[in-house]
N, C-alpha and C positions, 0 to 999 in steps of 0.2 A: 504493499499500499504506498501510496504517497502522498503529499501536502500534505495540511494542518491536521484533519479529521485523523489520516493515519499516523502523523507523530504522535498526536494525542492518546491516540488509544494505547500505541507502544510506551509510552510513558507511564501509562497506568500499570500496563504489566512488567514493566521492569524496575519499578518503585522498590519493591521487595526486594530485588535481586542487588541491587544496588546497598540496601541495610544489610544484605547478607554479606556481600563480598567487599562493601567500603573498608572492613578492616585490613584488608590484604596491601591498603596502600599504608604506607607510614604514618601514625597520627600526626606528627609535627607538621608532616607535609598539608596532609587535608587543611590542618587547620590554616595553616599559611594560606592556602588558597582561598578557605572561607573568608579570613580576613583581609585579603590582597585588595587593592583598589579596584583593582580589575578580575573579580574570579573567574570569570569565564575565560578569559585568556590564560590565565595561571592554570586551570584545568586541562585547557586544551595543550598547553606547552607539554605540563604534565604526562599527557596522554603519550604524546608524541613522544617523548624521553623513553617511557615505558617501552612502548613500541619497539622503539632502536634497541632496548636490553631484552626484546623478544619476552619481556613480561604479560604476555596478551591479556590474562583475567585483569590485572590490575589495570591494564591500558582501558579496557572495557567499562570499567566502573568508572576512571578518570573523565573517558570523552562521556559518557553519559550522564554525569553530572556536570558539564557543560552545558549538556544539550537541554538538560531539567529547567537550568538560569536563563539560557537561551534557545529558545528552538526555532533555531535560523535554518536554512537549508544547507550552510556551510557545516555547523556544527553536526547535525543529523547525518551528511554524508563522511565525515570524517568518522563519525560512532560507526558505521556499515562498512567503511574501507578497513578499520579495524580488525573485523572478523576475515575479510579477504585478505590483509597481511599475514594473518595467521595460517592462512593456507586452507581455511575452512570456513569458506561463506556461508556455507548451511547452519553452521554452529549457533549464529545468532538465533534462528528459528527454534532450534532444540533447547537453546536457555530458555527463550519463552514459553514454550508449551511445558519444560519443566516447571516454571514458574505458575505457571496454569493450572499445574495439577496440585502444589502448594496452596492456591489460593482457594481453588475447590474445597480441599481438606479445611484449611484452616475459616473460611465463609460458611461452609455446610451449602457450596452452591455447586451440584453436579452438572449444571451446563457449561461450566466453565472447562469442563474435561472435553466436550466438544470441541473448543476453542482450541487446547493442548492439542487435539487430534489433528485439528487443521496446520496448525502452526509446524507440527512433523511431516504432516504430507508436503507443506512450502518447502521445507527442506530437502525433502526426496526431489521436489521438483527441479530445485537447483543442484543438487548432485544425485542421483537414481543409484549410485554405488557407495552410498553414505550407509556404514554399518551403523553407525552410531544413532542416524535417524530411525533405520530399521528396528534398533535394540527400543527407541523409546516409544515408536508406535505401535510395538509390539506390546509393551507393557501397560500403557494406558489402554490398549484393546482388549487384553487379558486381564489384567486384575483389578480395573477401575469401570470399565464398560462392559465388561464380562462378553467379549466377542470372541470366543475361541475359534470360530472358522475362518473371520476376516484376520486375526491375529498369527495363527501359526505360518502364513506363506512370510511376513516379515520376520518372523524368528527364523526358519528356514533361510531367509537370504542374506540375516544377519551373520548365522553360523557358516554360512559359504562366504561371505566377505570376509569374516573374521573367525577363523575356525580355531584360532588360539586363544581367545576369550574364554575363560575357564567360567565365568558368570553365566553367560549366555549359554555354553555348554551346559553348564546346570540347569538351567531355566527348560531348555530343551528336554532334558532327560525326566523331569517333572510333568512336562507337558504328555510326554509317552506315557508315564507313570501312570496319567489321570487315566489315560484311556486303554489300560492294562496291557499294554505293549511292552511287557518288562525285557524283552530281549533289547530294543532299542534304547530304552530307558537306561539299562544297566552300561552299554557301551557309551551313551553320555555322561554317566557319573562318572566311568572309569577315566574318562578323557579330560572331564574337568579337575579330578582329582590329580592326574597325572601331570596336568598343566599348572596345577594350584595346590600344592599338598597340604597346604593350611588353611585351603575352602572347607570348614568343617563341615558345613552341609552339604556337599557334595562327599565326603567322606563316609559321613554318615549314613546317608540315603544308598551308597555305594554297600557298604555292609550289609543293610537290610533287605536290599533287592538280590546281593550276592546269595543271601540266607534264603530268601524266599523262593530263587529259581536253582537252589541246592549247587551254586558254584562255589566250591570249598576250598579250593587252593589257598592255603597259607591262612587257613581259615583261625587257628588258635592265635598266633600272630596277630592278626588283623584285629580279633577282638580285644586282644590285651592294648592294642593302638587306640581302639575306640574306648576303652576304658580310661585309658589315660589323656585322651580328648574330655572326655565328660568330665572327670575331674577336674581338668584346666579350666574348663570353660566355669563349671560350679565354683571356682575358686575366687569368681568375678562376681563379688554379691550383687552389683548392678546389672547383671545379665538374666533376664527374665526369658531368653526365647532360647535356649539351650537348640542346638543342633539336633540333639537327640530326643525323640518326642516320646513320652512317657509310654505310650502303647507299642512303640517299636522295643522297648528297653526291658518290656514285659518278659520277652521270648529270650532275653539274653543273659550267659551266666556271668553275673557281674555283682557285685556288693549290691546288698539290699539297702544299703545308705544311700547309695547313688540314685536308686530307684524311687526311693523317699523323696528326696532333694528334687531331682526331676520333676516330681510331681508337684511337690510346693512350688518351684520357679514356674509352672504351667499355671496353677491356681492364680500366682501375681500376675500372671501376664493376664490373664482371663477378666480380672478386678481392672487392671489398668485399663485394658481394651474398653471394658464398660464405662469408666469414667471419664474417656475420649469419646464414646460414644453419645455423651451426653446423660445417660445414667445415672441415678444417685444411690448411694447407699443406703437401705431402709432399716431403721430401730424397730425394736418390738420391746414394749416394756408387758412383764405377766399383768400386771395391776390395771394398764389400759387397756389389755385385750378383750373385745368382745366377747362375750361367751354365747357360746350355740347351744342349742338342745342336742346337737350330734357332731362329733368330731369331724372337722373337714380335711380330707386328706386327697391331694391331688397329686396325680401319677403325669410324669411329661417326659416324652419322648418325640425320635424321630422314627423310631421302626413299630407304629401300630401300624404294620400295613405287612406285605409278602417279606419277611424276615426273620430271623432266628427267636428273635425276643418275642414276637407276636405268636410264633408255632409255641413258644414254652407258656406263655401266660395267657393264651386264649380263654380258660376257662378258670381263670381266677377271679374274676370280680363277682363273678355273680353267687360265690360264697360269704363275701364280706356280708357283715350282719347291717344291715339298712335299719335295726332300730338305734345301734350306736352311732356308725360313720354315714358320712355324704361324701360319695368317692366321686371324683373329678377326675377324666383323662384328657391331657391336654396334648393334643396331636401337633408336630412340628411339622408334618408332611402332609401333604394332600391326600385323598383317597384314592388307592390304587384299585378298588372294586373286588381286591381279593378277600375270601372266606373267612379270613383272618381277620380282616380288619372289620369287615361286617358283624363277625362274633362279638370282638370287644366292645364295640359301638354299640350293640344291642344290649348288651349285659352291663355295661357300665351305666351306672344312674344318669350321670353327666359327662359326655363326651363332646368334647370342645374341638373344633378343627382351624387352629392358629396357624396354618400354614401360610396364609397371605397377612400377616400381621406382622407390624413391626415389633422389634426388641422392647420399646419403650411402652407400645400397648399391651404384650403379653406382661411384662412385668407389673402394669397396671390393673388389668383384669385378674391377676390373680392376687395381688395387695388390697386390691381396693373391691372390685366387684364381686368376687367370688371368698374375698378374707380367707383364704387357706391355710389352715392352721399348720398342717406338716406336708411339706413340698417332698415328693419321690423322685428322684429323677434315676433316669433308666436309660442314660445314653455313657456319663462319665466323659473320657476322652475318646472316644469312638465317634464316627460321624462325623467328624472334625469340618468336612466340606459342607455339610449342611446345618450341624449343630450350632443352636445359638447359646454358646455356653456362659457368656455374660449375664444371663437373665438370673441361674442362681447367684451369681458373684454378687448380685446388689440384696441378696437375701430379702427377696419377696413375701417369703412365709418365716415364720420366727422359726421352727424346725426344720431343717431340710437332711434327708439322709440319701444314701446311694444304695440299688437295689440290682444286681444281676449281671450285669452288662460289662461291665468292667473290671477285669480280674484284680484289682489291686487298690491301692488308696490314693485318694483322689487328692490329698495333701493341701487341702483347703480350709480355713478357719470357718467360712461360709457353708460346709458339710460338714453338718455336726455328728455323722452317724454312718457307719457303714455296715450292712448286714452280713453276717457270716454265719458261722458253726464251729464247735468245740475242736473238730478236725482241722478244718482250715486254718482257723487262726488260736493255737492252744496259749495259755497265759504267757508261756516265755517268748512269745512272739508279738505281744501288743506292742512292744517300742517300735516295730516297723511299721504302723498305721497311723496317721495321723488325727484319724478322727478316734470317736468311742465307738464300742462294737457292739451290736446288737447280735449277742450269740442267739440263733436257732438252736432249738433242741434237738433235732434229728438233723436236717439239713439247711442250708439255705438256699439250693437249688429248687425253686419252685419251677413245675411244671404243668404240662396239661396231658400227660401220655394216656391217660387210661382212657380220654374223651376224644382221642383226637379224631377216630372215625367219624363224629359227626359230621365234618367237615369233607370226609373223603371220596377220592377217586374209587377206592377198592370196594369189591362187595364187601360186606360185614355181615359176621354172624349174629347170635340170639343177642338181645336188649343192647342192639345197635353199639356192640362192641368190635375191635379187631380182631378176626380170627386168625392167630398166630400157629393153630395147629398143624402138624407136618402128618404126611403118612408115607408109606415105602411103597413105591411102583417100581419093579424090574430090580429092586435092591439100590433104588437112589430115592433120595430124599425128596418128595415132592410138597409144596406150599400150596395154600387154597387157590392161587393163581393158576395153578399148573406148572409153575416154573420149578427146575431143578438147577441143580451146578451150571450145569454145560448151558443153561439159556442167558447166564451171564459171563460165558467164555472162559468159563471156569473149568477147570481139568475135574474128571468124575469122579477119582481117587484122590488122595492124599490129604494130609492135614493142611488147613489153610489157617496162617497167621494172617492177621489184617490190621490194619490202621487207616482210619478215614480221617485224620487230622489233616488239617492244611499243611503244606511243606515249608513253610518257613518254622514250623517248629521242629523240625530235623535238624542234626547236624550230625558233624562224622562220627562223635561218639557212639550217637544212639545207633547211626548205619551198619558202622564196624560189630556193634551189639547182636543187631538184627541178621546179619549176615552168618554171624557166629551159631545162632540159633537153626538156620537153614542148612549150614553145614553139618549139624548136630543131631539133626531130626531129618534123616532120609526121606525124599518123596514129600518135603513139604515144600510151601510157596509161601510167598508174603503178597498181600491183595492190596492195593492202595488206590486211592481215586487220583484224577488227574486234576489237581489242587495246588498249582497251575499246571497247565499242560506243557510249558516250556522247559520244566524240571524234569521230564519223566526219559528222555535221553540220555541226561546225566546221569540219573539215580541207575540206570541200567549199567551205566560203565563204572558209575562206585560199586554194585555189586560184583561186576567182571572184576576190576582191581582188588578185590578181596576174595576172588577165588570162588565165587558163585557165577552160575550162567544165568545169563539176562532172561532165559527163559522159564525160570523160575519165578521172577518179577511179573506182577500181572497187575494192569489200570484198567479201572472202569470209569465210566461219567457219573460224574454226580446228578443225583435224583432229585428233584425237587419236591415231589410228591411225598410227603413224611411215610405214610403207610405203605408204599411201596420199598422206601427205604429199609423200614423196618423189617418187611418181608425178606427182602436180600439181603439183610446183615444176618440173618439165621443161618446161612449157608457160609458164615464165618466159624472156626472152632475155638480161636484166641484171638483177642483183641489186645494190641502192644500199645502200652501209652509212650507217649514220649515224655521228655524231662521236665525240661524249664517253663515250658508252657504246656500243659496236658490237656486231654480231652475233658471237654464241659456237657454240651449238648450232645455230643457222640459217647461218653461214656454213658449216659443217663439212657441213650436209644438203644446203645447194645444191651446192657442189663435189663431193659424193658422186654427187649427179644429174646431175652435167653442166653445169652453170650458171655464169658467169663472176661474179665479185663484185668490185666496184670499192670500194675503201676509201681512207680517209685516216690515216697511222699519227699517233697522237694521243700525249698527252704521259705516260701514265699505262697500268696494267695493261689495265683495261677497255677501253680503244680503241684497244687495239694487238692483240688477239687475230687478228682476222681478217686482219691485217701476219703474222702466224707461220704461219697456213694457207696463204695464197696462197703465200708462199715456198716451204714444204715442198713444193706440188705444183707449182712451178716457173713461177710466174703473179706473179712480183714486180712485171711491167710495168703489175700492175693497182692496186699500191698508190701513191699518192698523197702527196706531202707538204705540199700544201696544199689549200684549199678548190678553189680556182681552178685548179690542175693536177687534181684527182678530178673537174671540171667538165669539161674536156677532154680526160681518159682515157673518160668516159663517152661524151661525144660522138662521140669517135672509134670507138668499139666500138658504137656504134650505127648509125652510117653506114657499117659495114664488115662487111657479112654474110658474108664469105669467112674473115674474120678470127674472126669467132663461131663458125661452124662448124669450123673450126681448133682451137678452143679447145675446144669441147663433145668434138670427137673424142680431143683431149688428155686431157681428164678422163675419158671414158668407156674409154680405153685403160691407163690406170694406178688405177682404181680399185680393182683388186687387188692392186697392188703396191706402191702408194706409202706412205710411211713414217705419212703422218696416218691412213691408216684399218688400217695393223697393230696389232693390240692386242698380238698376242704380243712383236714387236720393242719396243712401247712399255713392256710388263711388264718384259721382260729389263734395259732400261736403267734402268727405276724400281728394281730389285731393287741395280742398282748405286749408286743413290744412298742407298738405305736402307743400304747395307753403310758407305758413306762417314759416314754419319750416326751410325753407331753406332760406328765406329772412331773418330770423333771424339768421341763420351763416353766410350769406355773411355781413352782418350790425355789427356781433359779439355783439348782444343783447338776453336778455332772451325770 
């Protein structure tokens, strides 16, 4: 733009830039020019001297001061040419676009983002091969305008033009990761970490993704390096955004103190983010609290939809006592029309869809309109791309607790309680958790397995319950669907070890132990899910390197229908649990299907869930204290078909009576916990 109008518009946009950058000019020189008889001439001369010294950023500021004081064409032209002399005439528009992003944030003015986009586009018109312009255009499109489709070509162009920029390679990796293109994502994280070894997010994500796709070269050394990186980042008390996400760290064999501190930093970050977004922390006094005839309990989640959480809780809400409790479900995602969403929304007394509501309005609804007494979080640090975690950070309810989804401490002062059980959090582990613990009498793991078939696609038996009975046909086990082992491409004979955990829960030590079991037990196989598919080839190679034929490793696709999954599970003989992050829903599925699970009782929440479930169903003898004992238990079970038969009969016989699958009993116990939490608040005691 030219002329007075264009100049005025640019002055307004660059004012903050001067405020930010003016300190780059020595203060005495600034003062000299400000107090000089001819300040315009002084700033112009200063700008020229700085240009000759190739101190371009300082020159831009000095020349702009001259333009501010006297908006002549001559001064304007000198300012513009300062960018040309730097050799990057497009940089002026890049600076302007960057400034507009900052203005948009500070002034809460989204329309300025469109102007920032326009400035970056002008820069590209001047220099179509400007990597910096492409980078900035990608940034505003992806981060602020949420237009991934338009952003991607600019990111790819930036990488092509400047492949040695570690940050942009890392950003491309995150984009691939969001699209579940794990191989390409890992390639970019590897490149970014190689280009800039101290780029912590690249190093962190590289390790996580290597683990997820089972690329295990130098695994232990890389893990120890990552542990050092975490320690270094956490040593900076001002760092509220460590590069390792707490959820990633759950599956790492690192010191529990680091995991606790990562959660605490995340909690601080969420609180600061809430404050930055204009939310205010709310206070609650027992003396001023409005009394209700029933205790108001709200459950808030992104997973009231076709997700594992809904699968587990779909039958929970109908068991709440409506005489004592008024139950609310706050859904943060839109109705996906799934059977689980429908079941939850019809069973819950008050189901509110907040998927289109702002954080401020959600906080207001919880606090002011519905006056919730206890808010139960069912996301934790999962689902971060959707999750509005700042909601809990401002304490919209006087008592807040976390249940079920995130298997670890939240590290937050605004989450007062974590729901657990005696097996997951024995007293010796209490110090590992920031919250007070609600210790359930049997298992913390609420589920709806008894009543799954009410939403089943599978033909059910009497009383509308899933028929898991088998029959023998031609010497082979056949289920109610007429399926047998070979229906799932499994061998007709031989023992089947299985693990349906995600592959990021695996590591070389677990795999080595499993391969030893296959070598010890002739004619046995290992049955896994393609979870993700990218790791299948690598796992086969890892088996071969340990002396096990790849023909003994079987992979199946994930089955979304839970009833069909349970029926398929019964073809397994023994489920092998993972160590640092074990099976949770998968363990409950296996036990409900009548299949024994062998586990190691680990040092933290995520590694002890299976321990709790096995204790509740009377199979504590399948819980090992060490990997060596785990191998002995698995081998003993694999070579004793009579014992396996007795265990299956035991699990089949208690399926409808054990506390593990008794949803109504679980809710009654949970309601006692809710009463105690509320009484503690009223009495202002822990």
